[in-house]
C-alpha positions, 0 to 999 in steps of 0.5 A, spaced: 227 949 816 220 946 816 217 943 823 216 935 823 210 933 825 211 925 827 205 921 828 206 914 831 201 909 828 200 902 829 195 900 824 192 893 825 188 890 819 189 883 820 183 878 820 182 872 823 178 866 820 172 868 823 172 875 822 168 879 816 171 886 817 177 890 820 178 891 827 178 898 828 184 902 827 188 904 833 193 910 832 197 914 837 201 920 836 208 921 838 214 927 838 219 922 838 225 922 833 226 915 831 219 912 830 216 906 826 209 906 823 206 899 821 201 896 816 199 889 818 194 884 816 194 876 817 199 875 811 204 881 810 206 887 814 211 893 812 214 897 817 216 905 815 221 908 820 223 916 820 230 916 822 234 923 822 228 926 819 228 921 813 223 916 811 225 909 810 222 902 810 225 898 816 222 891 815 217 887 811 215 881 814 212 875 809 207 872 814 206 866 809 213 864 808 215 866 815 221 870 813 222 878 813 226 883 810 230 889 813 231 893 807 232 900 809 235 904 804 233 909 798 226 908 799 225 911 792 228 915 787 227 921 782 231 923 776 229 930 774 232 935 769 231 941 765 228 936 759 230 930 756 234 933 751 238 938 755 245 937 756 245 940 763 247 934 768 241 931 771 239 930 778 238 924 782 234 924 788 232 919 794 228 919 800 235 921 804 234 928 800 227 929 803 225 931 810 219 928 813 214 934 814 208 929 817 206 922 817 199 920 818 195 914 818 188 911 818 186 904 817 190 900 812 194 906 810 200 910 812 201 917 808 208 921 809 209 928 806 216 930 804 220 936 802 226 938 798 228 945 799 233 945 794 229 943 788 222 945 791 219 939 791 214 936 795 213 928 795 207 925 798 208 917 799 202 913 800 202 905 803 196 901 803 194 894 805 187 891 804 184 887 809 186 879 808 190 881 802 197 878 801 199 884 797 200 892 798 201 898 794 205 904 794 205 910 790 208 917 790 205 924 789 210 929 786 209 936 786 214 941 784 214 949 785 218 950 779 218 947 772 222 941 771 222 934 768 221 927 771 225 923 767 225 917 771 221 915 777 223 908 782 217 908 786 221 902 790 228 902 791 230 898 796 236 894 798 235 886 797 241 881 797 236 875 794 232 879 789 232 877 782 229 878 775 226 872 773 225 875 766 231 873 762 230 877 755 232 884 754 232 886 747 229 893 745 231 891 738 227 892 732 229 886 727 225 880 726 224 876 732 228 880 737 223 885 741 223 882 748 224 888 752 225 887 759 219 892 761 213 890 765 215 884 768 216 883 776 222 882 781 222 876 786 226 874 792 229 867 793 229 867 801 223 871 803 218 869 797 216 876 795 214 879 789 215 886 787 213 891 781 209 897 778 202 895 776 204 898 769 205 894 762 211 899 760 214 899 767 222 898 768 223 893 774 230 891 775 235 889 780 241 893 780 247 892 785 243 888 790 237 893 790 230 892 788 228 898 783 221 898 781 219 904 776 218 907 769 221 913 765 215 918 764 219 923 761 214 928 763 214 936 765 212 937 772 208 944 772 209 948 778 203 946 783 200 941 779 201 934 782 203 928 778 201 921 781 205 915 779 203 908 778 202 904 783 208 899 786 205 892 789 209 888 794 206 881 795 207 875 799 208 868 797 208 862 802 215 858 799 220 861 794 220 855 790 212 857 788 213 865 788 210 865 781 204 862 783 203 867 788 204 873 783 199 869 778 194 869 784 195 876 785 194 878 777 188 874 777 185 878 783 187 885 779 185 883 772 180 887 768 176 881 767 175 874 770 178 868 767 173 865 762 173 860 757 171 863 750 171 859 744 171 863 737 171 863 730 176 868 726 175 869 718 183 870 717 185 863 715 178 862 712 178 868 707 184 873 708 183 880 706 177 878 702 172 877 707 165 879 706 158 879 709 156 873 705 162 869 706 162 870 713 155 868 714 156 862 710 161 860 715 157 862 721 151 858 718 155 852 717 159 852 724 153 853 728 149 847 724 155 842 724 157 843 731 151 846 735 145 843 732 148 836 729 153 835 735 151 838 741 156 843 742 155 850 745 154 856 740 161 859 739 162 865 744 164 870 738 165 870 731 171 875 729 171 879 722 178 879 721 182 884 717 178 886 710 171 889 713 174 896 713 175 900 707 182 900 706 184 895 701 184 898 694 182 897 689 177 892 692 174 897 695 175 905 694 180 908 699 177 912 704 179 918 708 180 916 715 182 923 717 175 924 720 174 917 722 178 911 722 176 904 720 170 905 716 166 899 714 167 898 706 161 898 702 163 892 698 161 887 703 158 889 709 152 894 711 153 900 715 156 899 722 156 891 721 149 891 723 147 885 718 153 881 721 152 883 728 144 881 728 146 874 724 151 872 729 147 874 735 141 870 732 146 864 733 147 866 741 154 868 739 157 875 739 161 879 734 168 881 734 173 885 730 180 886 727 183 893 727 190 895 727 192 901 732 198 903 728 194 902 721 199 897 719 197 890 715 191 891 711 190 898 714 197 901 711 194 904 705 190 909 709 197 912 712 198 917 707 192 920 707 192 921 714 199 924 714 197 929 709 192 931 714 197 933 719 197 926 723 203 924 726 206 918 722 213 914 723 217 913 717 221 907 716 225 904 710 224 901 704 221 894 704 225 889 701 219 885 698 215 891 695 220 897 695 215 901 698 216 905 704 214 902 711 210 907 715 206 906 721 202 911 725 205 914 731 202 911 738 203 917 741 200 922 736 195 926 740 191 928 734 191 920 732 190 917 739 184 922 740 181 919 733 183 912 735 179 912 742 173 915 738 172 910 733 174 904 738 168 907 743 164 907 737 165 900 735 163 898 742 156 902 741 156 898 735 156 891 739 163 889 738 165 885 744 171 882 742 177 886 739 183 883 736 188 889 736 193 888 731 200 892 730 202 897 736 209 898 736 210 894 729 209 887 727 213 881 727 218 884 722 219 891 724 218 895 730 217 903 730 220 908 735 219 916 735 225 920 733 222 927 732 220 931 738 213 934 740 209 929 738 206 926 744 213 922 746 219 925 750 225 924 745 232 925 746 233 929 740 241 930 740 242 922 739 239 922 732 242 924 726 238 928 721 233 923 717 234 917 722 228 913 720 223 910 725 226 903 724 233 905 723 238 899 724 242 904 728 236 904 733 239 897 736 245 901 739 243 901 747 244 908 747 237 909 744 234 904 750 232 910 754 228 914 748 225 908 746 222 907 753 219 914 753 216 912 747 213 905 749 211 909 756 207 914 753 204 910 748 202 905 753 199 910 758 194 912 752 192 905 750 191 903 757 186 909 758 183 907 752 182 900 754 179 902 760 174 906 757 172 901 753 171 896 759 167 901 762 162 902 757 161 895 756 164 890 761 163 884 756 168 887 752 175 883 751 181 886 748 187 882 745 193 886 745 196 883 739 203 883 735 208 888 737 206 890 744 210 889 750 209 882 753 207 884 760 202 881 765 200 888 767 197 888 760 191 884 763 189 889 768 187 893 762 186 888 756 184 880 756 189 876 752 196 877 749 199 875 743 205 870 743 211 875 741 215 873 735 210 868 732 208 867 725 200 866 724 201 860 720 205 854 723 209 851 718 211 844 716 207 837 717 203 835 723 209 835 728 213 841 725 206 845 726 205 843 733 213 843 735 213 850 732 208 853 736 210 849 742 217 851 742 215 859 742 211 857 748 217 854 751 221 860 749 217 864 753 216 860 759 223 856 760 227 860 756 225 868 757 221 866 763 216 870 762 211 871 768 204 872 763 199 866 765 199 861 759 191 862 760 192 869 757 196 867 751 193 867 744 195 863 738 193 862 731 191 855 732 187 850 732 187 851 724 185 846 719 185 847 711 188 843 705 195 844 707 194 843 715 192 836 716 188 836 709 191 829 707 191 826 715 187 821 718 182 823 723 186 820 729 192 825 727 188 831 726 185 829 733 192 829 736 193 835 733 187 839 736 187 836 743 195 838 744 193 845 741 187 846 746 191 843 752 196 849 751 191 852 756 189 859 753 182 861 755 181 865 748 181 859 743 180 862 736 179 857 731 182 858 724 178 853 720 177 854 712 170 852 714 168 849 707 174 844 707 172 841 713 169 834 712 163 830 717 169 827 720 173 833 721 167 836 725 166 830 729 173 831 731 172 838 733 166 837 736 169 832 741 175 836 742 170 842 744 167 838 749 173 836 752 175 843 752 169 845 756 170 839 761 177 841 763 178 849 762 177 850 769 184 848 770 187 852 765 187 858 770 194 855 772 196 851 766 203 850 765 208 846 760 212 840 763 218 836 760 223 838 755 224 843 749 219 841 743 225 842 738 231 840 743 235 847 742 233 853 746 236 859 750 233 866 752 232 871 746 233 866 741 228 870 736 224 868 731 224 860 732 223 856 726 223 848 725 227 849 719 233 845 719 231 841 726 231 834 726 225 833 730 226 825 730 233 826 733 232 832 737 225 833 739 224 832 747 218 829 750 213 835 753 206 837 754 201 841 758 198 841 765 193 844 769 189 843 776 184 845 780 182 841 787 177 837 783 180 836 776 186 836 772 189 834 765 196 832 762 197 832 755 204 829 752 207 829 746 213 825 743 216 829 737 222 824 736 222 817 732 224 813 738 219 811 743 220 814 750 218 813 757 216 819 761 214 820 768 211 826 772 210 826 780 203 829 782 205 834 786 205 842 787 211 843 782 207 839 777 201 844 779 197 840 783 193 844 789 197 841 796 193 835 799 188 835 793 186 828 790 185 822 790 184 822 782 181 817 778 185 818 771 181 817 764 184 816 757 182 821 752 188 820 747 193 815 746 195 809 751 195 811 759 199 808 765 198 802 768 190 801 768 190 797 774 191 803 778 184 806 779 186 812 783 192 817 784 194 820 790 198 827 791 205 825 791 204 819 786 209 818 780 205 817 773 209 813 768 207 812 761 210 809 755 210 814 749 210 811 742 214 815 736 211 821 734 205 819 739 200 824 743 197 822 750 192 826 753 189 824 760 184 827 765 184 826 772 177 827 776 177 827 783 174 821 787 168 823 790 169 821 798 
């Protein structure tokens, strides 16, 4: 039996409004057998107890809402085994299986050292709470005396009757439009207004039998004497259960890799596709800069992104390169070495260079996979493409040799001056998802589940029995990717990363990257003006109202605004303007334009310039942009997969919807009526609509369409605004605080 060292610590770190630093911590020692240890500040407190030698959380008090939880239970869970593919029974351990050896505290931290004699496991639990922070953290450090495998770790495992998972999608499937795994999303409570989760994009936060479980599946081997440190779990406080998402997004805003900041960009994909060259790119650069900046007084675009086509991977247009010694080599048919000429020309206009790359070597990089495979790199092999008849392949996102090569090349590109990265294709693409089926390639694999010759995109993988091995693969790949992204940011803090196409959709990606792609979304929105708007807006609606993703709208990327011959080529400037304003009003702060530049007329540039100037004014309100109203296509549920406006009668089923965002001094509202009937629509200027409580009054101004009663010049918090929207009409309004 190990001697118990029990130290009673009361750690007081609260700040009054007049204080600028923590008061000194007060600590006392005690040999009592049932003690309570507390972290405390003005927003939050957590009391940790030792009862009968075991560690429990006795109480979590949310001082912002005035509510508290008493969640004494398992505290944490570890599932260990002799290997993920072993047929021997696993062992599930909780805090009740460990004896507390020592408890100690300093200002802002409590540390518990625990021991399990039977399995020779030491666990050190760290609880932290910073001064003035409305959220705290917890982590485990696990050290084994004997070799074992840690299959699952739940850093938090606490009984909580009012806990719920807001994210409603859960599909781990590979088929079109169904990769919506319940990974990387938080847990909320309905009474105490708390949020919980693990700060990791592949975390597995869930509510099971009335218990909050925040963890992930690493499947790592614990080597004797080598400590394993878990990802941090977060517990945070909101002031009202109805607005706990707002509190969570405030927390995400504090921990994200880079601050929220508007970036307006050009992308070459719709302009030239895979045929982009330096000459073509610089022609578009010159035109856009002259028309928008010189002639119409806009700011220089922040970034010019060279999309798929700059790399030497598109035979026969360019000779196929051997990427086994260096990925993403620059083709010599259109660009000079390291894209130096393009970068210098872009920077001369006051802008910066962005580039496209595919981490899994799919899309335009797929031709090089065979070369890499022959050179001994790990490749995921799928079935035959119905369209081309070729075998679908992707690079394994856990292959150590390949990931070393990927990291080296991305860091080289940072040195070459690229500051924006559209990383396209991670766990697959819109039509196909890939998973590791072979052991020994950087990811744990439950090999006994796989039949001989099973493919990386085999439809049989849809069986839920494979979900665990999928989580192992996603976990291992995500850990390596976020480490690479962090190195890129450290090398140049200006770097911004789009985690695009095939990634999990988690707000915790924003701790390592800067913007996420809409999932299950085609590049080009199909159909006429209304169908194009409603297709993309229905994807937003699916994610926010159907699936209830907790990613902030300002951090979503979409392939709009766009304009070419098929996108408003024959429409009036007013129709193009309405489309442009609605697309911009979605609230993304990474606005990437997809224009066919030489098809734009002088009137088009007038509309674009006006739209950008409106964007510059209202973008501070994008940080908390949100949708309002109904479904753009009138029918929608969670996990609907790849949405389409095909066979949808928008004239009859389309519902009024729009976007809004607010600060204390500024707001905007966009509204679209896709139906063929005039509609009356009302909204209340209150917190539910996104306003800061007590803000205003505001003066309304009309940007597009017809506004409310013009006799009312000022609008106060709590007022109801009513507008009449004509058939297929668009209304955009600004609300600027009245100077007092």
